[in-house]
N, C-alpha and C positions, 0 to 999 in steps of 0.2 A: 554821463561822469559822474554825477550827484546821485542817481537813481537807484545803480547798482552800490555804491558805496552806505543808502539808505537801509536798503534791504539786507545788507553785511551786518549792518550794526542791530538790525531787524534779529536775522538770528542769531547774532550773538548773545542780543536779551533773553532769547527761548530758553536758548543751550544752555544758560546758566539757571534758570528756572526751574528744566527738565531735570537739570545736574541736582539741586537742589531740593527739590522733592524726594530726588530717587534717594537720597542720601537720607534722606527723613525717613521713607521709609524703609530701610535697609536699617537705620538704626531700632525700630519702631517693632520690626523682623524681631532681630537682636535680642532684644529686650524681653519680648513675650517668648520665644524661643528660652533665656535664660527663667525664665519665671516657671515655664512649666516644666523644668528640670530639678528646681529647686520643688516643687510641688510634687513629681514623681523620689525625687529623692528622699523627699519626708524631712529636709531639714530642720524643719516646724512641724510641728503638729499640722494635719487637713483641717482642722476646726480653726486653728488661728490663721494659716493661708491655703485659702482656695484657689483653685486652678484657673489659667485666663479662662477655659469653657463657662466655670461654673459663674466668675462674675460678670461675661458675656449672657448667660442666662437671664442673671438680675437688673441688669439694665433692658433688659428684653420683657421683664415683667412690672419694670416700673415703668417703662414706657407705655404698655397695654393696660395697666390701669389709671394713666395719665398724671401720676405721681411726678414721675422728672421731667414732662413736657410743661406742667402748671408752676413745678419750682423752681424752673429755669427762666418759665416767663414771668412770673415774683419778681426773683431775684434780681433781674435783670432789670424790669420795672424801677425797684426801689436803688439799682446802683446808679442808674442814670439819673433818675432825680435828684440823689444824694449829692453824685458828683457834681453836676451840672450847677447845683448850687456851691459847692465848696470854689468850683474854680472862679461863679461868679463873684464871689465874698474873696475868696483869696488874693484876686486878680486887681480887685478893686482899691482893697486896703493894700497890697503890692506899691500899687502903682504911686496910693498916699504917699507910702515909707519913702518912694522916691521922690515926691514933690516938696515934702518938710524933711528934713535930713535927720533933724533930733528927734520927729518919731520914729525914725526908718531904725536909727542905731539902737534906740528903747525896745520897739519891737521887732527888730531883727533875735536878739538874744532872747526874747520873751518866747518869742515863735519854736525856735530851737529847741528851749526847754521843754515845753508843752509837745512836740513832737516828740520827745524821748517818750514820751509817756506807751505802756501798750495799749492798743484800741480798745483792748478789752476793761480798762482801766471805767472807762467812759461809761459802760455799760449801768452801776449802779447808781450813776448820776442819771442817765437816764430810765430807768426803772421810777426813780423818786419821782423824773419832772413830768411823763408821759403813763408809767405804769405799764402794764399790760395792754397796750392797746391793739385792736383786730385791723387799723390802719398801718400800722408800721413806723409811728410817725416817731416810737423811740428808737428804732433801730436808722433809721435816718439819722438821726441824730448822732448816734454812733460812725455812722459811716459821713457825717459833715466832718466829725468833730477830729476824726483820724487821718483825712486828705486836705481839708484845709488850710493847715498852717504849712506844709509839701508846698503847694502852691503858692501861698504866700512867701515864701523866701524862695522859691525859683526865680518870682517873677521879680523881686528887688532883687536878687544877684544879678539874674540876666542882663536887664537894663544897668546898671549898674558898672558890671563890670565890660561895657562895651567898649573897645577898645577908644583911646579920645583922637585917637588921628580921624578918623571917622567921622567924628563931630564937630571937629577942626575944620576940615576939608568941608564940612557940609557947608558953616558957617561962612567958608570964603568964596561961596560958590553960593550969597545970598537964601540958604536954607535959614527958616526961624519959627518958633512956636510948633502950632501944631505940624506944619511943613515939614518940620524938620523929627517931632514925634513921629510922625506915621511915614514916613518916606524911606529914613534912617535908623533912627534907634530901632522902630520894630522889626524891621526886616533882619538885623543885627542881629536882635536877642531871641529871634526864631527858634532859629534848633536847641539851643539852649532851655527855651521855654516850654518845648515838645516833648523833650527829655525828662522836664522835670513834671510836669503832667502827664508822662508813662508812669513816671515812679509815682504820682498820688492817685494814680489811678490803681496800682498796684494794695498801695496802702488802703485803698477804698475799699476792693475786692476781702483782700483779708479780713475787713473789720465788720463787712458785711457778713461775711458767712459763720465769724464768732458769733456776731449779735443775734444772727437768727438762731444759734442753737442755745443762747440764754434765754432768750426775748423768746416768749412763746406766743406765735403769732398760727403753728398749726399748717403753714403755708414757707416755703422756698428751702433752696436746696439746703440750708443750713437747718432747717428742720426734717429733713428727709438723710441728711448723715446724722442726728439726734436722733430720728427712729432708728436706724439703725442700729447705733451704739445701746440703745435702750433693750433693743431685745438679742443684743450680742448677735447679729448679722453681720460678721466683715465680708462678705459677698457684697452686700448691699453699699455699706460705708467704703470698699475699693470704689466698686460704681459708681459712689456719688463724687467721690474724689478724683475719679478718670473725668466723670462731666466737667467736675470744676478747673479740673489741669486743661482738656480742652477746649474749654470755653479760653480761658486766659492766654491760651497760644492762639488763636482763631482774633480774637481782638488784637495782640501785640502786633502780631502777621498782616493782617487786612486791613487795622487800621491806622495805627501808631507808626507801624515801620514803614509803610508807603506812604503816611503823612513825611514822615521824617527824610523819603527818599525824595518826594517830589521838593519839597522845601530848600534840601540841599542841591538838589541838581537847578533848581530855579536862581540860588543865591553860587552858582559856580563852587559850592563846597564837594560836589562829590567827584571825585577821582575818574571814575568811570566818564564823566559825562563829558569829558576832551577828548 
């Protein structure tokens, strides 16, 4: 009795995944078709609007000379280091804001104010502090400053907004101290934390590309994009933008979305888990 039901659920999950992939493929096909139609109709001059085939050729050329592969590797390594530091610092400060309420109220307003800064505004400070270093410390600084305040506010808000009934119920059952924090507060705040970290990652990704375009290190996707701009190569610019978009989609769906689904299913928050 249980085995057929289990198999039925597995088949339902596969059907959903297949349908989702088919919808994405259909959307991409429609988008490319519309793009080709605009190119053929010459809505814009062809020097400003290359065809999909021309952009595909630019992607192939960038892969052949290793510019795209090296750029992706360098950019992702910078993103990983900078975002990891942001999560560590933002999470630690956010927990301190919870522990000390006065500090939390003051710091939350301060962090929101700094979060409104465009990431590009940190570039002059980065150049003054680190110069145009070959190791990219200035770029890491911009990435960290663009995302750390989002992690900080997310940590503070997610834990602070836990329904009080959860805390009272746990205390009535004997939960105290680190046990209360580990087994009740963190699980209750985790879905909001994941959403906030997901948002902070997008801030870090935006800041990284902008910083790589302005702080010359001769490496990274931002540099490839900048070279296309300098040589007025629209095909290379669009090819790099497609690469940036594809990386963003892959990270969001493969890492953050899957992690969110697992957490929601683990704590009974997913409507499809019942």
